[in-house]
N, C-alpha and C positions, 0 to 999 in steps of 0.2 A: 668332258670336264664337268658337266653339270652333275653327273652322278658319281663323280670321283669319291666323295665322302662315303657313299654306299659301298663302293668297291673296297674302300679302306676298312670299313667296319666288317665287311665279309672276310677280308684277308686276316684281320685280327682274330675273328671267331674261329676260322679254320686252323690257324696256327695254334691257338690255345687248345683246341680240341685234340690236336696232335701231341700235346703235352710239352710244348716249348715253355721255358720259364716266363712268367708273366711280365716281369720288368723288362727283360730284353725284347720280348715280343711287342710290348707297347712302344718302347723306344725305337726299335728297328722299323716298325710300321710307320711311326711318326716321321722318322728320318727319310725313308724311301718316298712316301707320299708328299712330304714337305718339299723335297727336292723337285718332284714332278709338278707340284702346284705353285711353288714360290721361287724355285731356283735357289741359288746359293745365298740369297738374302735371308733365307729362313734361319741361318745360323746366327744372324744378328738379333733375331727375336727370341730364340730359345733360351739363352743364358738369363735374360731378364725375367722370363716366365719362371724359370727354376729358382732364381734368387727370390722372387716374390713368394714362392711356396715356402722356402726354407726360413724366411724371416717372419713368418706368420706367428704372432704371439699366441694365438688361440691353440695352435697345434702343440705348444709346449705341455699342454695338459696330457697328451698321449703318453710320453715316457713317465710322467709322474703317476698316472693311474696304473700303468703297467708295473711300476715299482711297488705301488701299494698292493696290487694283486699278488705279485710273486712273493713279497714279504709275508703276506698273510697265509699264503700256501705253505710256507716253511714254518709257520708259527705253531702248528699242531692243534689249532683250535677246531678244525673240522671234525677230527675224531671224537672230541668231547661232545660236540653238538649232536653228532649222530647217535652216540650212546644215550645222551639225555633224552632226545626226542623219541628214540626207540622205547625208552621206559615209559614215556607219557602216552604213546599211541599203540604200544605193542599188543595190548589186550584186545584191541579192536581188529575186526577182519580188515585186512589191507592196511593195518596201522603202520607196519614197518615202511610200506611204500609211501604212505602219507608223510611219515617223518622224513623220508628221503626228499620229497618234494619241498617240504618246509626248510630243510637244511640247504637244499639247492638254492632256494630263494634267498636265504640268509647269506650264503656264500656269494651269490650274485651281487647282493648289496655290499659285500665286503671286497670282492676281488674283481669280478667282471671278466675273468679269463676262463673261457670255456674249457680249454685243454686241461688246465690245472684242476678245475672243479670236477670234470668227468673222471679223470684219472684217480683223484683222491676218493671220490665216492665209489668208483668201480672197485678199488682195492678194499675199501672198508665195508661197503653196504652189500654188494652182490653176494659174496660168500655167506654173509649172515642171512640174507633173504633165502638163499638156496638151502641153507641149513634147516630153516623152519618150514620148508616145503613149498616155497613160492615157485610158480611156473617160470621157466627160463625167460619166456617172452615178457612177462610182467616185470620181472626183476631188471632185465636189461633195458626195456623200454622206459621204465621209470627213471633210471639213472641217466640215460641218454637225454631224455627230455628235460629233467631237472637241471642238468648241467648247463643247458643253454639259456637258462633264465637270466643269467648275467648279461646277456646281450640286450635286454630291454629294461631290466630293473636298474635304476641309477645307483651309483655313477657308472655309466657305460661308455666304453671307448667308441662303440658304433654311433652313439648319439653325438659324441664330440665331433667325429668325422663328418657325419651327415649335416650337423648344424653348421659347421664351417663351410661346407660346400654350398648349401642352400642359402646361407646367410641368415639363419635363425639363431637367436640367443641360446646359448647352451643351457643357461638356467631355466628357460622356458621349457626346453625339451626334457630336462631332468624332472621338472615338476609334472609335465604332461605325461611322462612314462610311468608314474607311480601307480595310477589306477589301472591302466592296461596290464601292467606287470602283475598286480594283484588279481586281475581278471583271469589271466592265464594260470596262475597258481590255483585259483578256485576251480577252473575247468579241469585241471589235472586231478585234483583231489576228488572232484565229483565223479570223474570216470573211474578212478581206482575204487571208490566206495561202491559204485553201482556194479562194476565188474566183480568185486569180491562178494557182493550180495547175490548176484546171479550165479556165480561159480565159486563157491567157497574154497575149492581146491586150488584156485589160481592164486589166492592171496590169503592164506589162513591166519588166524590170530595166533599169537605166541602163547603157549600154555602158561597158566598162572604160576605154576610151580617153578617155571623156568625164569620168571621175572625176579630181578633182585629185590630182596626185602628191604624196603626203604620207607621211612616215615614221610608224611606229607611235607613236613618242614624241611627235611633234607632234600626231597625232590624239588621243592620250590627254590631252594638255594641253587641246586644244579641247573634248573631251568633259567633262573636269573643270570647265572654265570655264563650260560650258553647264549642267551639273548643279548647280553650287554655289549660284546664287541661289535656286532654289526650295527646295533642301534647307536653306539658311540660314534662309529665312523659315519653313519648316515647323518647324524646331527652335526658332526664336525664338517662334513663336506657340503651337504645341502643346507644346513643351518647357517653356515657362513655366507652362502649365497643369498639365502632368504632374508637375513638381517642386514644385508648390504655391507658386511665386513670384508668380503673378498670377492673378486671376480672368479669365474669358473676355473681359470688357469691357476689362480692363487689357491682356490679351494682344493684343487688337485694336489697342490703342495701340502696343504693341511692334511689331506688324506694319507699322503706318503709318510708324513711325520707321525700321524696317529697309528698307522699300521706298524711302524717301527716300535712305538711305545707299547702296543699290545703284544708284540713279539717279546719285548723285554719283560713285560709283566708275566708272560707265560713261561719265562725262563728258558727260552729257545734261542735267544740272540747270542751271536758270537761274530767275531771278525770273519771267520770262514763263511758263515751264513750271509753276512753282508756282502762279501766278495761274490758269492754265487748269485745272489739276488741282483747285484749290479751288472754282472755278466749277462744274465738272462734278460734283464731290462734292455741292455744295449743291443742284444741280438734281435729281440722282438721289435724294438723301436726302429732299428735299421731296416728290418724287413718291411715295416709299414711305410717308412719314408722313401725307400728306394722305389716301391711300387707307386707311391704318390708322385715322385719325380717323373716316372714313366707315364703315368696318367696325365700329368700336367702337359707333357710334350704332345701326347696323343690328342688331348683336348684342344691345344693351341692349333694344331693342324686341322682337326675336324671342324672346328668353328671357323677357322680361316678359309676353308674351302666351301663354307656355307652348309655344313652338315646339320647344324641346329635349325636352319631355315627349312631344310629338306624334311626333317622330322616334324617340325611345326606345321608345315603344309600338309603332310600326310595325316597327322593326328587332328588337325583342324578340319580337314575334309570329313573324317569320321565323326567328329563332334557335330558338324552341321547336319549330317544324315541321321545320326543315332543319339546325339546328346553327349554331354561331357561325362556322365556317369558310365556310359558304355566305354568311353576312352579310359576312364579310371580302372574299369574291370580288365581291359586289355593290358594296361601297364602293370597292374598287380599280378595278373596271370603270367606276363612275360618275366617279371622278376622272380616269381615262384619257379617257373620252368628253368630259367638260367641258373637258379640255385642248385639244381641237380648236378651241375657241371663246374660251377665256379664258386669260390668262397665269398664271404661278405665283403672283404676288403676290395677284391677285384670288382664286384658289382657296384660297390659304393663309389669307387673312383672312375669307373668306366661309364656306367649307365645312368647313375643318379645326376651327374652334372648336365647330361643331355635332356633327361626326361623331366626333372623337377621344375626348372623355370617355365617350361611349357604348361605343366599342370597348374602351376600357380597363376599363370595368365588366365586360366579358365575360371578362376575365382575360388579355388579350394584354399582352406585355411592352412598356412604353412606349417604350424606346429602339428596339427592333426595329420597332414600328409607325411611329414617326417616320421611321426610315430608309426603310421601305417607301413612305411618302408622298413623301419626297424623291426617291427613284428614279422613282416614278410621275410626279411633277411634271416631271422632267427631259424626259419625252417631249413635254410641252406645247410645248417649243421647236421640235420637229421635225415636228409633225403639222399638215398643212394643214387648213383654209385660212389659219389665223392663227398659224402657227409662226414666231416672230420670228427664229429662227436662219436660216430659209429666206429671209426678207426681207433680213436683213443680208447674206447671201451673194450674193443676186441683185444687190444694189446695187453690189458691188465686183468681180464676175466679168466676164471678157471678153464681148463681144457675142455670140459664137457659143454661149454657154451659155444655154439656154432655161429657162423656169420648169418645163417638163415634165422636163427633165434633172434638175433639183434634186429635184423630187417623186419621180421614179422612183429616184433615187440613195439617198434616205433610207429607202426601204421596208425593205431588209434590216437596216439598223441599228436601226430601230424594233423589228423582229421580235426581234433579238438582245437589245435592251434589255428587252423583255418576257420573254424567256427568263431574263435575269439577275434580273428581278423574281420569277419563279417559283422560281428556285434559292434566292433569299433567303427566300421564303415557306416552302419545304420544309426549309431549313437556317438557322433563326434564329440559330444560334451564330455565323454570319458577322458579325452585327451586335452580338451581346451578349458575345462572348468577350473582345475586346480591352478594352472598358471595365471588365470585371470584373477582368482581370489587372492593368491599370494602376492602377485606383483602389481595389483591395482591399488594396494594400500601403501 
């Protein structure tokens, strides 16, 4: 009975590896081991736990941010941004790839939905990059990596979920993620420019005669029009939190309304679009919350059986022998490896509730640690065999793009993302400085 939590976690892992649905695996494992550990009285505890999850006001931000992202995906703003940024950077070696990274960051600040961003840029950017001679690996790797930036650049659903689980204010996480998000954008751009300089054939410049003739004034107008929507939403969402006008949940509602206004301004709004957006929001929200219910049941049994104490004892022994930083390296490595097989929602709901409280007991800053987890989870979208960003891209790329091209193209971006994670580990101020400056006044 002492090691029953370990057997429970092992059973969950094996069942997930065999491909059973996550929610039913979580709930089924919880019910079986709950009956073994507590008997039938377990069913008196479970409804109260689920009720507590479903009445959590903070989690109302999830469907609102999903609505905001889906609405902006239908607004048609992404295509205009790609065209405009392509004109700005096209004459530079690797310029088209740089423009894709910048647009990915802007879409991340606007939508935060990886699938929508990767599919949109895959349809628009990959054919253009191939047309101008980009190597398959460079084109696909850039789009795959840029599409995942919405997982760290606020407003991010991942940060909302992690903040609620760990008990960190969402506003602090949004502010803390701004500089790490910019760091990743800078690392991606640095790699592209260096790769284009070392191998001009990998990312050639667009010939001058192929660029649209446009005056500087017209180009400035187009750039302003492309930058305004994401900046408008960031000011609406983050600014309302910064000035104390709204809570994070209320700010999510501001973002949903702002996305609707932008869609109307771009003349893409209709009742059909609204109905489709609401249906997509409902489906994505139900997926998140049904997994959350299963994770709540699993966490109830795991903690009730003393699983958190077992993990705490194990990690505490390692900390005594090798120090807390070695434990941090193990935890980050574990999350990275698990990301090869599970997506961010499953890792957030299953592993973070167990590991985060123990790591905070070691004295790590909660905002910094949550940002570390978010950056680490971002790699789960890009690591085969179950990287969803890779699946989304393969579904919309031209036939000449192979799965091998996509896998090879993503390797350097994963490496630079891990470099960004290491920089964040050695310089925690990147995640903690902005929240202290903003919320101390």
